[in-house]
C-alpha positions in Angstrom: -62.9 41.7 65.4 -62.5 39.6 62.1 -64.7 39.5 58.8 -66.2 36.7 57.6 -65.7 35.0 54.4 -68.2 33.7 52.0 -67.4 31.4 48.8 -71.1 31.6 47.0 -71.7 29.6 44.0 -73.6 32.2 41.7 -74.9 29.5 39.2 -73.8 28.3 36.0 -74.7 31.6 34.0 -78.3 32.7 33.9 -78.2 35.2 36.8 -82.3 34.3 37.5 -80.6 30.7 39.2 -78.8 33.0 41.8 -80.3 31.8 45.1 -82.1 33.9 47.4 -79.1 33.5 49.9 -76.7 34.1 47.7 -78.2 37.6 46.8 -78.5 38.6 50.1 -75.3 38.0 51.3 -73.8 39.5 47.9 -75.8 42.8 49.4 -74.8 42.4 52.8 -71.0 42.0 51.8 -68.6 45.0 52.1 -66.3 43.5 49.2 -66.3 41.0 46.3 -64.1 38.9 44.9 -64.0 37.7 41.5 -61.7 35.2 40.3 -60.0 37.4 37.2 -57.5 40.1 36.6 -60.4 42.7 35.4 -63.8 42.6 37.3 -65.8 43.7 34.7 -64.6 41.2 32.5 -64.8 38.3 34.5 -67.9 35.8 33.8 -68.8 35.6 37.4 -69.3 39.4 37.6 -70.8 39.9 34.3 -73.6 37.3 35.8 -74.2 38.4 39.2 -74.4 42.1 38.4 -77.5 41.5 36.1 -79.1 39.9 39.5 -77.0 42.4 42.1 -76.3 45.6 40.3 -75.6 47.3 43.5 -72.1 45.5 43.0 -71.0 48.0 40.7 -70.5 50.1 43.5 -68.6 47.9 45.9 -65.0 47.5 46.7 -64.0 44.9 44.8 -60.6 42.5 44.7 -59.5 40.4 41.8 -57.8 37.0 42.1 -56.2 35.6 39.0 -55.7 32.0 38.6 -53.6 31.1 35.7 -54.9 27.8 33.3 -52.3 25.4 34.4 -51.9 21.9 36.2 -48.3 22.8 37.5 -48.5 22.3 41.3 -46.1 25.4 42.2 -47.6 27.6 39.9 -50.9 26.8 41.3 -49.9 26.7 45.5 -48.1 30.6 44.5 -51.5 31.8 43.0 -53.7 30.2 45.7 -51.2 31.7 48.3 -51.3 35.2 47.2 -55.6 35.0 46.6 -55.7 34.0 50.2 -53.3 37.2 51.3 -54.9 39.5 49.2 -58.4 38.2 50.8 -56.9 38.1 54.4 -56.2 41.8 53.9 -59.8 42.8 54.1 -60.9 40.1 56.8 -58.4 41.2 59.1 -60.0 44.7 58.8 -63.3 43.3 60.1 -64.8 43.1 56.4 -67.1 40.4 55.0 -66.4 39.4 51.5 -68.1 37.7 49.3 -66.3 35.5 46.5 -68.4 34.7 43.5 -67.7 31.5 41.9 -69.5 29.8 39.2 -72.0 27.0 39.7 -71.8 25.2 42.8 -68.7 26.3 45.3 -67.8 22.5 46.4 -67.6 21.4 42.2 -64.3 21.7 41.0 -64.1 25.3 42.4 -60.6 26.9 42.6 -62.2 29.0 45.7 -62.0 26.0 47.7 -58.4 26.5 48.0 -58.8 29.5 49.2 -61.2 28.9 51.5 -59.2 25.8 53.2 -55.9 28.2 53.5 -58.0 30.8 55.4 -59.7 28.7 57.7 -56.2 27.1 58.4 -55.5 30.8 59.8 -58.1 31.0 61.9 -60.6 32.9 60.2 -64.9 32.1 59.4 -65.3 30.8 56.1 -68.6 29.7 54.8 -69.6 27.8 51.5 -72.7 28.8 50.1 -74.2 26.6 47.5 -75.0 27.2 43.7 -77.2 25.4 41.1 -74.5 23.0 39.4 -73.8 23.2 35.7 -74.9 19.8 34.7 -78.0 20.4 36.8 -78.9 23.2 34.7 -77.9 21.5 31.3 -80.4 18.8 31.9 -83.2 21.0 33.2 -82.2 23.1 29.6 -82.4 20.0 27.7 -85.6 18.8 29.2 -84.1 15.6 30.5 -83.7 13.8 33.4 -80.0 13.1 34.6 -80.6 9.7 36.2 -83.5 7.5 37.2 -84.2 4.7 39.5 -81.1 2.8 40.7 -79.1 4.7 37.5 -75.2 5.9 38.5 -74.0 9.5 38.1 -70.5 10.4 37.5 -68.9 13.7 36.9 -65.8 13.5 34.9 -63.0 16.0 34.5 -62.6 15.6 30.8 -59.2 17.6 30.8 -58.1 14.7 32.2 -58.0 10.9 30.8 -61.4 9.5 30.4 -61.4 6.5 28.6 -62.0 4.2 31.4 -64.7 6.5 33.0 -66.6 6.3 29.8 -67.3 2.7 30.3 -68.6 3.5 33.3 -72.8 2.4 33.8 -75.0 5.3 34.4 -74.8 8.9 33.2 -71.5 10.7 32.8 -71.2 14.3 32.9 -68.0 15.3 31.2 -66.9 18.8 32.5 -64.0 20.6 31.5 -63.8 19.4 27.9 -62.9 22.2 25.6 -59.0 22.2 26.0 -59.2 18.4 24.7 -62.1 18.7 22.5 -60.6 16.4 19.5 -59.7 13.7 22.0 -63.0 13.8 23.5 -64.9 13.5 20.4 -62.9 10.2 19.0 -63.5 8.7 22.3 -67.2 9.6 22.4 -67.8 8.2 18.7 -66.0 4.7 19.6 -68.2 4.4 23.4 -71.4 4.1 21.1 -73.6 6.2 23.5 -76.0 9.0 23.4 -74.1 12.3 23.8 -75.2 16.1 23.8 -73.5 18.9 24.6 -74.2 22.5 25.5 -71.8 25.9 25.4 -72.4 28.7 27.3 -76.1 27.2 28.9 -77.6 30.5 30.2 -75.3 32.7 28.8 -75.3 34.8 25.8 -74.0 32.5 22.9 -75.5 29.3 24.5 -75.3 26.6 21.8 -77.0 23.0 22.1 -75.4 20.2 20.0 -77.2 16.9 19.9 -74.4 14.5 18.7 -70.9 14.1 18.7 -70.6 15.3 14.9 -72.3 18.5 15.6 -69.6 19.4 18.8 -67.2 21.7 17.2 -63.5 21.2 18.1 -63.2 25.0 19.1 -65.8 24.9 21.3 -66.1 27.4 24.3 -64.4 27.0 27.9 -67.8 26.6 29.0 -68.7 23.9 27.4 -70.5 20.6 29.9 -71.3 17.3 27.6 -73.7 14.6 29.0 -73.1 11.0 27.8 -75.8 8.6 28.7 -76.5 5.0 27.5 -78.7 3.8 25.0 
């Protein structure tokens, strides 16, 4: 009998934001999969072990994803990751793949999920609290009201036109191009706030463009609102 794969969103950083379903499935899983080379050095593991300490004793498979946009490199890594996890599923084991935030939002897990579904394995997505919802809650503000639009934008790509959209803009993956992003934010004349490491050690809130450091951490998220 084949095992089953769960892609589990563990939330943005605060271990108390893991859902009850996530905690249950992680406890029940035979194997834990984490995105990284060394289990204990991955952020996903560091967050989850605080809520589910027993994962320290579970079998673990590390899945490495490079920071690259090269489609050939990414395809190779996704294939290797799927093959690693397939060995456990073929042996009838349940695998819980830990992924930050929500599994459906810019998650590298989804590529492995798709490949294993195509091979006939059972795989299920388990929602987690998104980083932008957690950030809004941390700031004690709403994201959108009434007929306002909400736009989720990967800021490592071109965002100049996206900043002209009506409503609230959420800029994710900003760190690699922070200098360019800051310049465009100054030019757009909207209200800007950024959080680094929301819910994690080293959390910092920057309430204007000028406060935002160009060497901000990888886990930085910006909310842009019309004045």
